[in-house]
N, C-alpha and C positions, 0 to 999 in steps of 0.2 A: 524646719523643713535641712533635707541635706542639702548644702550647694547645689551641689552637682544635679541635682533634679531642675528639673525647666524653670526659668526662668518666665516673669511676666512682663507684655509686650504692652506697652503701659502708652506708648505714642508712636509711632511709624508711617507719618501722612508726606505725603511728597504732593511741592506744590510746581504747579506749568511757569515755566518763565513770563508768560503775558501777566503770571500772578493772578486770574482769572478764574480757575478750574488743580482742583485739590482730589488724594486719592488716599484712601485710606486704606496700608499694608497689608494690616494687622493680621487680617483672616487670608494671605496667600503669603506668607512667607515660610519660606521653606529652611533659610538660616539669615545668623547675621554672623560679623566676622566684624571685631574692631581691634585696631594696631595700630603701635605704639611700636619707636623706638629708638638709641639715644641719639646713635649716626641718622636720625630723619629730621629734618626743622618741620615735619605736620602730620599729625595722625591721615590715617585714613580707612577706609571702614570696604567691607562689602555686602550684599545684600539678595541676598535670591531669591524670586520671586513666584509661585507661578497664580496666572490667570483665567480664568474662565469667561470671560467677557462679560459684558454688564455693566461695566463700573464706573463709564463716565458716558454726562449726555452731552456730548458738542455743537455748537451753534452753527445750529439750522440743519441739523439732522435728526430724526426724530427715534430714533433706534440709539439704544445705549453702545457704543466703543467698548476696546478692549483698551490694559490702561495703555498700552508701549504707542499705540495711534490714537487712542484718545485723548490724553494729557498733550500732546504727544511728550513720549522721551525720542533726544531730540542732543542731551546734553547742558549741562547748568541749572541745571532743576533744583530745588533747595530743597530740604529734607529736614522733617525734625525726627527726633528721636529720644524715646526713654523706654528705660530696658530696666528692669529692678529683679534682681538676684537673690536666690533664698541665700537660708542660715543668718550667722552673726560672726559682725569681728569677735577677734581674740578679747576684747574690751567686750562682750557682751552687747554691744549695741548692734542695732540692723545697722546693716550697711547702705549706699544710699545710691548705688546703682551709677550707669551713664545714662546720662542725661545733658542732652543734647537739643534740648528743647525753647533751650534762648532766643529770639531769632536773633541775637551776635555768634551765637554760637552751632550755628545751622550749616549741617553739612550739605554738598555741594556734589550732583552729580558728574563726573571726569570721564565716565566715559558708559556705554550699555555692551555688553558684551554673551558669548553664547547664547544669541535671542534664538529662539524655537517658538515657529508658531505652525499647530495644528487647525482643523476644523470649529474644534469648540472651546480651545484652551488655547495659552503662551505661557512660555517661562523665559525671563530674561537675569542677568548679575548686572546689580547696579553695583558699578567701580564710586566713589564714593570720597572726597575731601575733603580739607577744612577750606573754607573762606578763603585764607592768608593764601593757602596755597594756587589760587588764582589768582588774588593781589600780587603773585609775588611774579609770575608771569605776565603781568599789565605794565613792569612800575619799574623806577632804574633808583640806582641811590647815583646819586652825579656832585653832590656837595664838595667840601674841600673841607674834615675831619684833623681833629687835634688834641692832643691833652689824654686820659687817659681811656683808653679802651672800653672801658665799661662806660662811661662819658656816652660814647659815642655811640655805644647801641643802645642807650637811652635812646637819644636820639634820634634811632632811625627805626628805633620802634615803634614814636610816640609822631614822628616828622607825618603831620597831616597830607604830605604832597609826598611821600609813600602813599600813605591807603593801610599799616598795617594796624594803625586803631587803636594799639596797646594802650588799658586805663593807666595812666600815668600814676594814683594812688599804690600801686601795683608791683613798681617799678622794683622797689626794695626786694619785695617780697621772687622778681620775678629774675631778675640781674647781681651776679655777685661783684664784687667789688676788686679793681683789678690797681693792680703799681705799676708806675712808670706811664713814659707817653710813646703815642705811637699818630705820627703824622700821615694823609695819606690824603688821595682825591678816587673819590667814587669810581669816576670812568666807567660811567653806564654801566654797574655789572649789578645784578637783581640784589634784591635787598639779600636772601636765605643764602649765595653762593659770598656776600662780604660779611655775613655775619658768619658764617660758618672757616672763613678762613680770619677774622677777626678772634674765634675763639680757639686756633692755633696756633695764635702769636701773645695770648693772654698769661699772666705770674699772677695767681692771688698774691692781696693784700701779704696776710700774716701766709710767707711763702719761706723753706728751706732750699736748699741746692738741689731740692728735686723731687719738685714740686708744678714745673709747668704743662701745661695741657687742660685748653677749658673741654666743653661742648654745649652743642646749644642745639634745643632740641624741645618740639613737642609734647603734651599729656594733655586729657582728659581735662585739666585744668590750666592747661596754656601753654607757653612757653616759659624756658627755665633755659638761662644760663649760666653754667653752673663749672667752675674745678670739678677735674675727676677726683681730685685729694678733699674735697669739702663732699664727695656726695661719699664717698669710701667710710669717711668718718658717722655717718647719720646711723642712731639707733634701727637694729632692724626691728621691720616690719611687722614681719609676722614671724614663726618657727612650724616650720615643715619635715614629716617625718614616717620615712620608707618602712612597711613594714608589712607582714602578708595576712597578717589577722584584720578580718574587719569587724568595727564594733558594730555596737546596734545602728539601726541608722538611722535612729532620730539622736542620736547622741552629737554631737556638736564637735568632738574631736576627730570622726572623720572630715569633715570642713578643712584640716589641716591636718589631710595623710597627704604622702605625694602617689598618684596611679599610676605611674611609670616615669621612668628615665631612662638617657641614652649619655655615656659622657661621649660626647664629640670629641673632642681633642683635649689630650692630655700636652703638654708639651710638641707642637712640629717645629723640634731645633731645626731641620734645615733653611724653613718660610726664616727665623725667628732672624736666624744667620745673615739669610739674603735681603731679610729687613733690619739690618741694623740695630738688634733689641738687644742683643750685649756689648757690644762695644762699634761706635761711629767716627767716622771722621771729617770733617767740616775743611772745605778747601773752598777761599774766599779772598777777593778782587776787588779795593776800593778802591776806586776808578779816577778819586778826590788824590791821594796820593799816591797812586800806582803802587799798593802795597801789597804785597801776596802772603795770605796767613794761616797756620797751620792749624787744628786744634782737636784733642781727640778726648768722647765722651767714652768713660768706664763703667758698667755699671757695680762693677765690685772694687774698683780699687778707691780702697779705704784709705787713702792717703791724699784723695781730690775733695778733701770740704768733705767730707762722709757721704756725700751725695744720697747711696740708694738709705742711709742711714735716717737721710731728714724724709723718704715718706713713707704716707700711709700707706698699711698695708690690709688688706680682708685676711688676711690668715696670718702665721707668725715663725713660719718657717723656713729661712731664708734659701733662696736655687743652688744649690751647686751645681757645678758647672765643670765638664772633665777637661783633663789636660788637652794640649793641641794634639799631645805624643807620649810618646811611653819613656822619650830622656828630654819630655822638657819642663821647663818647672810653668809654663806660660799656661792658662788655663785660654777655654773660648773667652771669656768675658774682657782677655786683657789685650786681645787682637783686632784690631781694625776690620771688622768683615763688610761695610758698607763706606765707599765716599761715594758724597757729595760736592757738586762744584757749586760755587754762589755768588754773582756779584755783591758786594755791600748794596744795602738800601740809604740811600743816603743823598740830600736836599730835595725834599720835600718839606720839609720843611720854610717859610713863610720870610724866614726872620735866618741870617747870616751864620750858620754854622757847619763844622765839620765832626762832628757828633754823629755817629750811628741811627739812625732814623730808629732803631730794633734791633737789641743786643743779643743779635743772632747767637754769636760765639759761645754765650754764654747758655741761650736758653734753647734754641733749636733742637742740638746732641736730648737735653732732657722731655719736648715733646714727642721724637722717635721712641724714648727709650718709655714714656709712661706707656704713649697710646697703644703701642705694640705687648707693654709685659703685660697689662688688663684684661686683654686675650691670651693669656699664659693656657689656662683652661675653662673652657667650653661646654656645658650638660643642660641638656634639652631635659625639662620636665613641664608635663601636667598633671596637675590641681584642680578637688573642684572650684567654682568659678569663683572668683572673689575681683569684685572690680574694685577695690580698694585701693589691689595694687598698680603700680604706675611704670613705666619705663625710669629706671634711675632710681628703684628702690630700692635697698636690701632685704635679703632674707636668709634666717640661717636654716641653715637642709642638714638632718642629720641620714646619715643612711648607713645600714649595719657592716660592723665588719666580719667577715666570710672565716670563719673556726667553725670544725668537731666539733670546738666546746659549744652547749649549751647555753649560754649567754647574751644578753641581751645590749650588748658596747656597741657602741655608733664608732664608727671609722675614726681617729684620728687625723688623716690624712686628707679625707675627702669632705666629712664635714668639716661645717662652718657657715663663714659667711661667705655671701655670693650673691653679686648685684646684678636688677634686671634688666639685663643690654636690648632685649627685644621681648614683646607679649602681642599675646591674640586673646582675646575675650569669645569666644563661640559662646551661643547660643542656637538652639532647634526647641522647635516643638515638647520635646521630654527628656532631653539633656541638655545642661552645661556646664562648658570649663574653661580655666583657662591656660593654657599651656606659654611654655618662658623658654628663652636664652637665658640665662645666667653666665657666669664669667666671672674672673678674680684671679687678683695673678700669685700670689703664692697658698703655700698647701697648712692645712690643719687651720683646729679651732684656734679663734679669735682673743687673745686677752687668756685665754687659759682655761677658754670654756670648755666643757663635760656633758 
C-alpha cells in the first residue's frame, strides 16, 4: 500500500487524572499531528476529536456522558498512542510507526482548545506534550556542577531529584561527548533552560576551529544532545525526488516522491549581517584583571587557522559574498556587522583560579556563525508519510533542473543533502503525510553526488 494512504490507529486511549476512567478515541479522531524540532526540547502533538456522547459512564449517574465532561477533560490526562503508517522503508522493511503506548512514553494533555458543544455532539482539540515537558515546569537545577559539559548533561538527565529519569544505559547514545570543562551553579533554573544553555557552550571532542555548537532536542526515540557537526556527518536516511510523473499506486517509488515543496529562504543577506553570521566582533572585560579585550571572527578569514575549512557542510560550494563597495577589496565577511559586549565568566570554580571558566574568546564566534549558517537555506516539503524520519536526520533531495531541453537532470545547486529541522507527521481517516522544514548551510551535491 502507498505511504500516503490512511494509517492505522492501533491505540488512542485517554485516561482520567484519577486513573479510574478511560476513553477510546479511535472512532472519533478527525486528525492527528505529531511534531518534532531540533530547537525544541520536547515533542508535541495535536489530536482533533468529534464525539457524539454516550462514551463514559460516570460514577453516580445512570446515563453515559460525553468525553469532555464525562472523563472529564481538564488538563494533565495521560494518552496512550500507537499509529502504524503504510509502505516500507528504503531497505524494504516495514515501518515501525509512532509508538507511545509504553507508560514511560505516554503523552499528557497540556490544554484543550477549540471546544464546540452542540445538542448531540462535541468537538475539541487536545494539545499534548511529553511527560518531561511537565516535569520541566515542576523542578529546578540547583546544584554546583564542574567538569566536562557532557558529564554535567548526563547528571542532569539522570538525577532523581530533577526527575527527567533518563535510562543510564542509553546515555552514550543520547549525549555526545564534549571537550573542556565548565563550572557553574544551577541557580534554580529549569532543566530544559539549563541544557539548552549548555548546548550553546559545548565543543565536540573531535573539533577543529569551527565546530562549536550543540543542540538539545527530543524525538520519538528520546532526548538527543548532539553537535551540529555530528548531525551533518550522518548518512542520508532517505532520498526523495520531485517529479511530475506519478507511477503506479502500488509501486514503492511513490513513497519517496516529493509531493510539493517551496523554498522559504535562500540567503537572507540583511538578517545574516545583523546576526553577525559572516563577521562577528566580541568585546570582553575581565573583572579580575580589569583587562579589556577585542576579538573578531570572520567566516572567510583564511589566515585565521582556516576556520571554515574545519567545518563540515551539507553542500560542497563555498558561499561567495560581494564586496563592500566597488572600490573596496573587502568582502562582507571581512567587516564585523555585529558587536557583542560581555563580562568574562570567571570565579565559578571552587578552587583558586585566574582562568576563564568558558573560553568565549575562542568559541562564541564559532557558535554564532555555526547556528546562523545552518539556517542559510530553508525548504518546506511534503512527502508521503514516513514515521521513520525524525528531527535531526539527513535526507537527500533531488529537484529538477529548469531547462527548455527535455532532459531528466537534477538541479546541481538546489539538490543535495538537507537536515530535517522540524517535521510533522499528519494522519487522517483517508490519508497521511509528513511535512518538513529542511535546512542546510551550503549549496550543491555533497561529495560529488549526482
